[in-house]
N, CA, C and O atoms as CSV, one atom per row, in Angstrom:
chain,resi,resn,atom,element,x,y,z
A,1,MET,N,N,27.399,-43.827,41.021
A,1,MET,CA,C,28.839,-43.927,41.005
A,1,MET,C,C,29.318,-44.175,42.438
A,1,MET,O,O,28.964,-43.431,43.352
A,2,ARG,N,N,30.116,-45.211,42.626
A,2,ARG,CA,C,30.655,-45.531,43.943
A,2,ARG,C,C,31.875,-44.659,44.212
A,2,ARG,O,O,32.743,-44.506,43.353
A,3,VAL,N,N,31.931,-44.087,45.421
A,3,VAL,CA,C,33.021,-43.197,45.785
A,3,VAL,C,C,33.480,-43.470,47.204
A,3,VAL,O,O,32.770,-44.071,48.010
A,4,ALA,N,N,34.692,-43.008,47.484
A,4,ALA,CA,C,35.182,-42.902,48.860
A,4,ALA,C,C,35.147,-41.416,49.162
A,4,ALA,O,O,35.524,-40.600,48.321
A,5,ALA,N,N,34.703,-41.063,50.340
A,5,ALA,CA,C,34.567,-39.662,50.690
A,5,ALA,C,C,35.153,-39.401,52.064
A,5,ALA,O,O,35.215,-40.287,52.916
A,6,ASP,N,N,35.575,-38.178,52.255
A,6,ASP,CA,C,35.994,-37.706,53.575
A,6,ASP,C,C,35.107,-36.514,53.892
A,6,ASP,O,O,35.145,-35.502,53.193
A,7,LEU,N,N,34.318,-36.632,54.932
A,7,LEU,CA,C,33.354,-35.609,55.318
A,7,LEU,C,C,33.765,-34.994,56.647
A,7,LEU,O,O,33.999,-35.703,57.626
A,8,CYS,N,N,33.850,-33.681,56.673
A,8,CYS,CA,C,34.113,-32.946,57.912
A,8,CYS,C,C,33.040,-31.873,58.032
A,8,CYS,O,O,32.848,-31.071,57.118
A,9,ILE,N,N,32.347,-31.863,59.155
A,9,ILE,CA,C,31.288,-30.896,59.401
A,9,ILE,C,C,31.606,-30.177,60.706
A,9,ILE,O,O,31.792,-30.811,61.745
A,10,VAL,N,N,31.667,-28.853,60.644
A,10,VAL,CA,C,31.983,-28.057,61.825
A,10,VAL,C,C,30.836,-27.084,62.093
A,10,VAL,O,O,30.622,-26.156,61.313
A,11,PRO,N,N,30.092,-27.285,63.196
A,11,PRO,CA,C,29.076,-26.309,63.559
A,11,PRO,C,C,29.768,-25.050,64.081
A,11,PRO,O,O,30.690,-25.136,64.893
A,12,MET,N,N,29.330,-23.902,63.621
A,12,MET,CA,C,29.981,-22.652,64.012
A,12,MET,C,C,29.089,-21.858,64.961
A,12,MET,O,O,27.862,-21.944,64.909
A,13,GLY,N,N,29.737,-21.087,65.826
A,13,GLY,CA,C,29.000,-20.231,66.743
A,13,GLY,C,C,28.393,-20.955,67.924
A,13,GLY,O,O,27.469,-20.446,68.558
A,14,VAL,N,N,28.912,-22.156,68.231
A,14,VAL,CA,C,28.347,-22.945,69.329
A,14,VAL,C,C,29.296,-23.052,70.516
A,14,VAL,O,O,29.028,-23.795,71.460
A,15,GLY,N,N,30.398,-22.319,70.474
A,15,GLY,CA,C,31.373,-22.365,71.555
A,15,GLY,C,C,32.571,-23.220,71.192
A,15,GLY,O,O,32.642,-23.776,70.096
A,16,PRO,N,N,33.525,-23.323,72.133
A,16,PRO,CA,C,34.778,-24.011,71.824
A,16,PRO,C,C,34.664,-25.534,71.679
A,16,PRO,O,O,35.479,-26.146,70.988
A,17,SER,N,N,33.683,-26.140,72.309
A,17,SER,CA,C,33.527,-27.591,72.209
A,17,SER,C,C,32.358,-27.926,71.290
A,17,SER,O,O,31.245,-27.435,71.476
A,18,VAL,N,N,32.627,-28.768,70.300
A,18,VAL,CA,C,31.570,-29.190,69.378
A,18,VAL,C,C,31.169,-30.652,69.595
A,18,VAL,O,O,30.395,-31.207,68.815
A,19,SER,N,N,31.691,-31.271,70.646
A,19,SER,CA,C,31.441,-32.697,70.900
A,19,SER,C,C,29.963,-33.081,70.915
A,19,SER,O,O,29.608,-34.099,70.320
A,20,PRO,N,N,29.086,-32.317,71.566
A,20,PRO,CA,C,27.666,-32.719,71.547
A,20,PRO,C,C,27.091,-32.763,70.129
A,20,PRO,O,O,26.257,-33.613,69.818
A,21,TYR,N,N,27.534,-31.858,69.289
A,21,TYR,CA,C,27.047,-31.808,67.909
A,21,TYR,C,C,27.651,-32.944,67.079
A,21,TYR,O,O,26.975,-33.525,66.231
A,22,VAL,N,N,28.911,-33.253,67.323
A,22,VAL,CA,C,29.560,-34.359,66.619
A,22,VAL,C,C,28.863,-35.669,66.976
A,22,VAL,O,O,28.694,-36.529,66.111
A,23,ARG,N,N,28.456,-35.834,68.231
A,23,ARG,CA,C,27.721,-37.040,68.621
A,23,ARG,C,C,26.413,-37.158,67.831
A,23,ARG,O,O,26.033,-38.248,67.404
A,24,GLU,N,N,25.738,-36.039,67.646
A,24,GLU,CA,C,24.488,-36.035,66.863
A,24,GLU,C,C,24.752,-36.410,65.408
A,24,GLU,O,O,24.017,-37.205,64.822
A,25,ILE,N,N,25.803,-35.834,64.829
A,25,ILE,CA,C,26.172,-36.154,63.445
A,25,ILE,C,C,26.548,-37.628,63.331
A,25,ILE,O,O,26.169,-38.299,62.371
A,26,LYS,N,N,27.293,-38.127,64.312
A,26,LYS,CA,C,27.693,-39.542,64.312
A,26,LYS,C,C,26.464,-40.449,64.284
A,26,LYS,O,O,26.450,-41.454,63.573
A,27,ALA,N,N,25.441,-40.099,65.050
A,27,ALA,CA,C,24.213,-40.905,65.073
A,27,ALA,C,C,23.529,-40.897,63.705
A,27,ALA,O,O,23.017,-41.928,63.267
A,28,VAL,N,N,23.514,-39.758,63.032
A,28,VAL,CA,C,22.911,-39.670,61.694
A,28,VAL,C,C,23.693,-40.546,60.718
A,28,VAL,O,O,23.107,-41.271,59.915
A,29,ILE,N,N,25.019,-40.471,60.795
A,29,ILE,CA,C,25.865,-41.273,59.901
A,29,ILE,C,C,25.649,-42.760,60.162
A,29,ILE,O,O,25.503,-43.534,59.216
A,30,GLU,N,N,25.628,-43.168,61.413
A,30,GLU,CA,C,25.427,-44.585,61.743
A,30,GLU,C,C,24.066,-45.079,61.265
A,30,GLU,O,O,23.944,-46.217,60.812
A,31,ALA,N,N,23.045,-44.235,61.360
A,31,ALA,CA,C,21.699,-44.631,60.929
A,31,ALA,C,C,21.592,-44.739,59.408
A,31,ALA,O,O,20.652,-45.347,58.894
A,32,SER,N,N,22.540,-44.157,58.693
A,32,SER,CA,C,22.483,-44.151,57.226
A,32,SER,C,C,22.717,-45.527,56.612
A,32,SER,O,O,22.265,-45.797,55.499
A,33,GLY,N,N,23.416,-46.385,57.325
A,33,GLY,CA,C,23.749,-47.697,56.786
A,33,GLY,C,C,24.962,-47.701,55.864
A,33,GLY,O,O,25.358,-48.755,55.367
A,34,LEU,N,N,25.555,-46.533,55.632
A,34,LEU,CA,C,26.751,-46.467,54.801
A,34,LEU,C,C,27.965,-46.933,55.598
A,34,LEU,O,O,27.987,-46.834,56.825
A,35,ASP,N,N,28.968,-47.437,54.897
A,35,ASP,CA,C,30.216,-47.861,55.529
A,35,ASP,C,C,31.000,-46.607,55.890
A,35,ASP,O,O,31.474,-45.896,55.004
A,36,ALA,N,N,31.139,-46.331,57.182
A,36,ALA,CA,C,31.770,-45.092,57.633
A,36,ALA,C,C,32.711,-45.356,58.803
A,36,ALA,O,O,32.439,-46.188,59.669
A,37,THR,N,N,33.824,-44.628,58.805
A,37,THR,CA,C,34.803,-44.718,59.884
A,37,THR,C,C,35.174,-43.312,60.312
A,37,THR,O,O,35.719,-42.533,59.529
A,38,MET,N,N,34.874,-42.995,61.557
A,38,MET,CA,C,35.196,-41.679,62.085
A,38,MET,C,C,36.687,-41.595,62.409
A,38,MET,O,O,37.285,-42.567,62.869
A,39,HIS,N,N,37.271,-40.444,62.169
A,39,HIS,CA,C,38.653,-40.170,62.564
A,39,HIS,C,C,38.673,-38.795,63.235
A,39,HIS,O,O,37.648,-38.113,63.224
A,40,PRO,N,N,39.782,-38.364,63.813
A,40,PRO,CA,C,39.783,-37.126,64.604
A,40,PRO,C,C,39.321,-35.863,63.870
A,40,PRO,O,O,38.869,-34.914,64.510
A,41,ASN,N,N,39.428,-35.838,62.550
A,41,ASN,CA,C,39.062,-34.626,61.823
A,41,ASN,C,C,37.910,-34.814,60.845
A,41,ASN,O,O,37.712,-33.987,59.956
A,42,GLY,N,N,37.156,-35.885,61.000
A,42,GLY,CA,C,36.030,-36.113,60.102
A,42,GLY,C,C,35.662,-37.574,60.043
A,42,GLY,O,O,35.899,-38.331,60.985
A,43,THR,N,N,35.073,-37.967,58.913
A,43,THR,CA,C,34.611,-39.336,58.738
A,43,THR,C,C,34.863,-39.792,57.315
A,43,THR,O,O,34.513,-39.095,56.364
A,44,ASN,N,N,35.471,-40.960,57.165
A,44,ASN,CA,C,35.611,-41.590,55.854
A,44,ASN,C,C,34.343,-42.385,55.597
A,44,ASN,O,O,33.867,-43.111,56.470
A,45,ILE,N,N,33.798,-42.245,54.391
A,45,ILE,CA,C,32.548,-42.901,54.033
A,45,ILE,C,C,32.706,-43.528,52.649
A,45,ILE,O,O,33.279,-42.922,51.744
A,46,GLU,N,N,32.191,-44.751,52.497
A,46,GLU,CA,C,32.175,-45.410,51.198
A,46,GLU,C,C,30.721,-45.642,50.795
A,46,GLU,O,O,29.899,-46.054,51.614
A,47,GLY,N,N,30.415,-45.375,49.534
A,47,GLY,CA,C,29.064,-45.608,49.056
A,47,GLY,C,C,28.801,-44.909,47.746
A,47,GLY,O,O,29.715,-44.400,47.098
A,48,GLU,N,N,27.552,-44.892,47.369
A,48,GLU,CA,C,27.148,-44.201,46.155
A,48,GLU,C,C,27.184,-42.697,46.394
A,48,GLU,O,O,26.801,-42.217,47.460
A,49,LEU,N,N,27.647,-41.964,45.395
A,49,LEU,CA,C,27.780,-40.514,45.505
A,49,LEU,C,C,26.477,-39.862,45.956
A,49,LEU,O,O,26.487,-39.007,46.841
A,50,VAL,N,N,25.380,-40.251,45.367
A,50,VAL,CA,C,24.093,-39.648,45.713
A,50,VAL,C,C,23.737,-39.910,47.176
A,50,VAL,O,O,23.176,-39.037,47.839
A,51,ASP,N,N,24.054,-41.092,47.685
A,51,ASP,CA,C,23.747,-41.426,49.082
A,51,ASP,C,C,24.606,-40.613,50.052
A,51,ASP,O,O,24.129,-40.193,51.107
A,52,ILE,N,N,25.849,-40.399,49.698
A,52,ILE,CA,C,26.739,-39.616,50.560
A,52,ILE,C,C,26.301,-38.150,50.572
A,52,ILE,O,O,26.352,-37.497,51.614
A,53,CYS,N,N,25.877,-37.639,49.434
A,53,CYS,CA,C,25.379,-36.261,49.383
A,53,CYS,C,C,24.098,-36.124,50.209
A,53,CYS,O,O,23.916,-35.129,50.911
A,54,ARG,N,N,23.215,-37.116,50.129
A,54,ARG,CA,C,22.002,-37.096,50.960
A,54,ARG,C,C,22.358,-37.140,52.440
A,54,ARG,O,O,21.727,-36.470,53.257
A,55,LEU,N,N,23.366,-37.928,52.780
A,55,LEU,CA,C,23.806,-38.019,54.170
A,55,LEU,C,C,24.326,-36.673,54.660
A,55,LEU,O,O,23.991,-36.251,55.767
A,56,ALA,N,N,25.129,-36.000,53.864
A,56,ALA,CA,C,25.639,-34.682,54.257
A,56,ALA,C,C,24.484,-33.719,54.508
A,56,ALA,O,O,24.513,-32.944,55.464
A,57,GLU,N,N,23.469,-33.768,53.649
A,57,GLU,CA,C,22.298,-32.913,53.826
A,57,GLU,C,C,21.547,-33.270,55.112
A,57,GLU,O,O,21.076,-32.380,55.820
A,58,ALA,N,N,21.433,-34.561,55.413
A,58,ALA,CA,C,20.759,-35.000,56.636
A,58,ALA,C,C,21.522,-34.541,57.880
A,58,ALA,O,O,20.912,-34.170,58.883
A,59,CYS,N,N,22.853,-34.567,57.814
A,59,CYS,CA,C,23.663,-34.090,58.940
A,59,CYS,C,C,23.429,-32.598,59.176
A,59,CYS,O,O,23.281,-32.162,60.318
A,60,GLU,N,N,23.395,-31.817,58.095
A,60,GLU,CA,C,23.156,-30.388,58.222
A,60,GLU,C,C,21.761,-30.118,58.776
A,60,GLU,O,O,21.580,-29.217,59.596
A,61,ALA,N,N,20.783,-30.893,58.333
A,61,ALA,CA,C,19.412,-30.725,58.817
A,61,ALA,C,C,19.322,-31.020,60.312
A,61,ALA,O,O,18.599,-30.342,61.042
A,62,ARG,N,N,20.060,-32.033,60.763
A,62,ARG,CA,C,20.052,-32.357,62.204
A,62,ARG,C,C,20.644,-31.212,63.009
A,62,ARG,O,O,20.108,-30.844,64.054
A,63,LEU,N,N,21.755,-30.642,62.526
A,63,LEU,CA,C,22.351,-29.507,63.229
A,63,LEU,C,C,21.403,-28.316,63.235
A,63,LEU,O,O,21.284,-27.629,64.249
A,64,ALA,N,N,20.735,-28.064,62.131
A,64,ALA,CA,C,19.764,-26.964,62.072
A,64,ALA,C,C,18.649,-27.182,63.091
A,64,ALA,O,O,18.205,-26.236,63.741
A,65,ALA,N,N,18.194,-28.434,63.231
A,65,ALA,CA,C,17.145,-28.751,64.204
A,65,ALA,C,C,17.607,-28.494,65.635
A,65,ALA,O,O,16.793,-28.253,66.526
A,66,LEU,N,N,18.924,-28.549,65.844
A,66,LEU,CA,C,19.494,-28.283,67.172
A,66,LEU,C,C,19.772,-26.798,67.381
A,66,LEU,O,O,20.261,-26.397,68.437
A,67,GLY,N,N,19.461,-25.989,66.378
A,67,GLY,CA,C,19.637,-24.554,66.513
A,67,GLY,C,C,20.920,-23.989,65.944
A,67,GLY,O,O,21.181,-22.795,66.093
A,68,VAL,N,N,21.731,-24.814,65.293
A,68,VAL,CA,C,22.972,-24.328,64.697
A,68,VAL,C,C,22.616,-23.472,63.487
A,68,VAL,O,O,21.910,-23.919,62.584
A,69,GLN,N,N,23.108,-22.246,63.479
A,69,GLN,CA,C,22.780,-21.302,62.416
A,69,GLN,C,C,23.778,-21.298,61.270
A,69,GLN,O,O,23.468,-20.850,60.167
A,70,ARG,N,N,24.980,-21.800,61.537
A,70,ARG,CA,C,26.017,-21.776,60.506
A,70,ARG,C,C,26.856,-23.051,60.625
A,70,ARG,O,O,27.233,-23.467,61.721
A,71,THR,N,N,27.136,-23.657,59.468
A,71,THR,CA,C,27.901,-24.902,59.439
A,71,THR,C,C,28.934,-24.828,58.329
A,71,THR,O,O,28.639,-24.365,57.227
A,72,PHE,N,N,30.148,-25.283,58.620
A,72,PHE,CA,C,31.221,-25.347,57.631
A,72,PHE,C,C,31.444,-26.806,57.272
A,72,PHE,O,O,31.656,-27.638,58.154
A,73,PHE,N,N,31.397,-27.125,55.976
A,73,PHE,CA,C,31.574,-28.485,55.478
A,73,PHE,C,C,32.807,-28.563,54.591
A,73,PHE,O,O,33.114,-27.622,53.859
A,74,THR,N,N,33.509,-29.683,54.658
A,74,THR,CA,C,34.402,-30.093,53.581
A,74,THR,C,C,33.983,-31.505,53.219
A,74,THR,O,O,33.731,-32.339,54.090
A,75,LEU,N,N,33.913,-31.759,51.927
A,75,LEU,CA,C,33.517,-33.075,51.437
A,75,LEU,C,C,34.400,-33.381,50.241
A,75,LEU,O,O,34.293,-32.746,49.192
A,76,ILE,N,N,35.273,-34.363,50.413
A,76,ILE,CA,C,36.250,-34.733,49.398
A,76,ILE,C,C,35.876,-36.114,48.857
A,76,ILE,O,O,35.620,-37.041,49.624
A,77,PHE,N,N,35.849,-36.241,47.526
A,77,PHE,CA,C,35.500,-37.513,46.898
A,77,PHE,C,C,36.696,-38.094,46.159
A,77,PHE,O,O,37.531,-37.372,45.614
A,78,SER,N,N,36.752,-39.408,46.159
A,78,SER,CA,C,37.754,-40.133,45.378
A,78,SER,C,C,37.024,-41.242,44.625
A,78,SER,O,O,36.247,-41.999,45.207
A,79,THR,N,N,37.287,-41.325,43.321
A,79,THR,CA,C,36.656,-42.373,42.528
A,79,THR,C,C,37.717,-43.194,41.819
A,79,THR,O,O,38.852,-42.759,41.628
A,80,ARG,N,N,37.319,-44.367,41.445
A,80,ARG,CA,C,38.199,-45.241,40.677
A,80,ARG,C,C,37.323,-45.995,39.693
A,80,ARG,O,O,36.421,-46.722,40.109
A,81,ARG,N,N,37.565,-45.840,38.415
A,81,ARG,CA,C,36.736,-46.490,37.396
A,81,ARG,C,C,37.383,-47.738,36.815
A,81,ARG,O,O,36.698,-48.558,36.204
A,82,ASP,N,N,38.686,-47.897,36.994
A,82,ASP,CA,C,39.368,-49.049,36.404
A,82,ASP,C,C,39.221,-50.321,37.225
A,82,ASP,O,O,39.366,-51.425,36.699
A,83,LYS,N,N,38.926,-50.166,38.540
A,83,LYS,CA,C,38.722,-51.345,39.389
A,83,LYS,C,C,38.018,-50.926,40.665
A,83,LYS,O,O,37.977,-49.745,41.009
A,84,SER,N,N,37.472,-51.897,41.355
A,84,SER,CA,C,36.835,-51.654,42.641
A,84,SER,C,C,37.925,-51.577,43.706
A,84,SER,O,O,38.777,-52.461,43.792
A,85,GLN,N,N,37.896,-50.520,44.518
A,85,GLN,CA,C,38.920,-50.366,45.553
A,85,GLN,C,C,38.311,-49.705,46.780
A,85,GLN,O,O,37.812,-48.582,46.710
A,86,SER,N,N,38.354,-50.404,47.892
A,86,SER,CA,C,37.830,-49.869,49.145
A,86,SER,C,C,38.884,-49.017,49.822
A,86,SER,O,O,40.042,-48.997,49.405
A,87,LEU,N,N,38.478,-48.315,50.868
A,87,LEU,CA,C,39.446,-47.548,51.643
A,87,LEU,C,C,40.498,-48.465,52.259
A,87,LEU,O,O,41.678,-48.119,52.318
A,88,ALA,N,N,40.061,-49.639,52.719
A,88,ALA,CA,C,41.014,-50.604,53.280
A,88,ALA,C,C,42.015,-51.066,52.220
A,88,ALA,O,O,43.198,-51.242,52.509
A,89,ASP,N,N,41.534,-51.259,50.997
A,89,ASP,CA,C,42.433,-51.637,49.898
A,89,ASP,C,C,43.475,-50.546,49.645
A,89,ASP,O,O,44.645,-50.842,49.402
A,90,LYS,N,N,43.048,-49.303,49.703
A,90,LYS,CA,C,43.959,-48.188,49.457
A,90,LYS,C,C,45.062,-48.148,50.530
A,90,LYS,O,O,46.233,-47.916,50.228
A,91,LEU,N,N,44.660,-48.377,51.773
A,91,LEU,CA,C,45.649,-48.385,52.849
A,91,LEU,C,C,46.602,-49.569,52.723
A,91,LEU,O,O,47.805,-49.432,52.944
A,92,ALA,N,N,46.065,-50.715,52.370
A,92,ALA,CA,C,46.909,-51.907,52.215
A,92,ALA,C,C,47.931,-51.723,51.088
A,92,ALA,O,O,49.024,-52.284,51.152
A,93,ALA,N,N,47.594,-50.960,50.082
A,93,ALA,CA,C,48.484,-50.756,48.945
A,93,ALA,C,C,49.741,-49.974,49.320
A,93,ALA,O,O,50.746,-50.045,48.613
A,94,VAL,N,N,49.695,-49.245,50.405
A,94,VAL,CA,C,50.870,-48.447,50.823
A,94,VAL,C,C,51.542,-48.994,52.083
A,94,VAL,O,O,52.463,-48.385,52.626
A,95,SER,N,N,51.065,-50.146,52.532
A,95,SER,CA,C,51.655,-50.751,53.735
A,95,SER,C,C,52.897,-51.539,53.414
A,95,SER,O,O,53.515,-52.111,54.313
């Protein structure tokens, strides 16, 4: 099933700045080959539901490898079965 997703991953217990960890997550997302656009509070991703779930797991595994003991995730999905609609299409519809 093709979905649009908004993924936010927050490593906890690593201090006030999470930028080094976000850079690591960004590299995992870019290596995934999925269509993704980072924004200030997360990343919009388009793709198959199973692939996005695997990506979220890979991001958590990378943080664990860096020693992060606790991670907070939000993952929001949007689907459309009546027609194909990209994130860009959704934005254009309200412009």
